[in-house]
C-alpha positions in Angstrom: -9.1 82.2 49.4 -5.9 80.6 50.9 -2.6 81.9 49.8 0.1 79.9 48.0 2.1 79.7 51.2 -0.8 78.5 53.3 -1.5 75.7 50.9 2.1 74.3 50.5 3.3 75.0 54.1 2.1 71.6 55.3 4.0 69.9 52.5 7.2 71.7 53.4 6.8 70.8 57.0 6.2 67.1 56.1 9.3 67.1 53.9 11.5 68.6 56.6 10.1 66.2 59.3 10.8 63.2 56.9 14.4 64.3 56.2 15.0 65.0 59.9 13.6 61.6 60.8 15.7 59.8 58.2 18.9 61.6 59.2 18.2 60.9 62.9 17.6 57.2 62.4 20.7 56.9 60.3 22.8 58.7 62.9 21.4 56.6 65.8 22.1 53.5 63.8 25.7 54.6 63.0 26.4 55.5 66.7 24.7 52.6 68.5 25.0 49.8 65.9 27.4 46.9 66.4 30.2 46.7 64.0 31.0 43.0 63.4 33.5 42.5 60.6 34.5 39.1 59.3 35.1 37.3 56.1 31.5 36.1 55.6 30.0 39.6 56.3 32.4 41.2 53.8 31.4 38.8 51.0 29.0 40.2 48.3 25.5 38.8 48.6 24.2 37.1 45.4 20.8 35.8 46.2 22.1 33.1 48.6 24.4 31.7 46.0 28.1 31.5 46.8 29.8 34.0 44.5 32.1 32.6 41.8 34.6 34.4 39.6 35.8 38.0 39.7 33.5 40.9 40.2 35.3 42.8 37.5 34.5 40.4 34.7 33.4 41.8 31.3 29.8 41.8 30.4 28.6 41.0 26.9 27.7 43.9 24.6 24.2 42.5 24.4 23.6 43.4 28.1 24.4 47.1 27.5 22.6 47.2 24.2 19.4 45.7 25.6 19.6 48.1 28.6 19.9 51.1 26.3 17.1 49.9 24.0 14.9 49.4 27.0 15.5 52.9 28.3 15.0 54.3 24.8 11.7 52.6 24.2 10.5 53.2 27.7 11.0 57.0 27.4 9.4 57.0 24.0 6.3 55.2 25.5 6.1 57.9 28.2 5.7 60.5 25.4 2.3 58.8 24.6 0.7 59.9 27.9 0.6 63.7 27.4 -0.8 63.1 23.9 -3.6 60.9 25.4 -4.5 63.6 27.9 -4.9 66.3 25.2 -6.0 64.1 22.3 -9.5 65.6 21.9 -8.1 69.2 21.7 -5.6 68.2 19.0 -8.1 66.6 16.7 -6.8 65.2 13.4 -3.5 67.1 13.5 -2.5 65.4 16.8 -3.6 62.0 15.5 -1.4 62.3 12.4 1.6 63.6 14.4 1.3 60.7 16.8 0.9 58.3 14.0 4.2 59.5 12.5 5.8 59.2 15.9 4.6 55.6 16.4 5.6 54.6 12.8 9.1 56.0 13.5 9.3 54.1 16.8 8.1 50.9 15.2 10.5 51.2 12.3 13.3 51.5 14.8 12.1 48.5 16.7 11.8 46.4 13.6 15.3 47.5 12.5 16.9 46.4 15.8 14.8 43.2 15.6 16.0 42.5 12.1 19.6 43.2 13.0 19.4 40.6 15.8 19.9 42.9 18.7 17.2 41.2 20.7 18.3 37.7 19.9 20.1 36.2 22.9 20.5 32.6 21.5 23.3 33.1 19.1 26.8 34.4 19.0 27.9 37.7 20.5 26.6 40.9 18.8 30.1 42.1 18.0 30.6 39.2 15.6 27.4 39.9 13.6 27.8 41.4 10.2 26.1 44.8 9.5 
């Protein structure tokens, strides 16, 4: 039977080779690459559109709120995968626990929906009444 070291040694070698190759390519590019600096090269690229306005403008609260909600619900959806893997061993207890979890998630979703956090058509969220 192969030992732990024999099994994972090729993975370690591959990781070291990949890091060395990446460092080598970046070093060669930095040493041999041409450095052309001009006004056009220093402009930010925005999908081929000429940039307008200041880069330090304020974003709407909706942008950050939707980003946080996406992360929150995405992480909660990931919690479903381990449950699916061991669903048969958990039997009815696991089903009831996951049902409670899903009900709590859906109640949070309907709460933010009812509050208008997902509505992008109206006024800013800071002006909404609680």
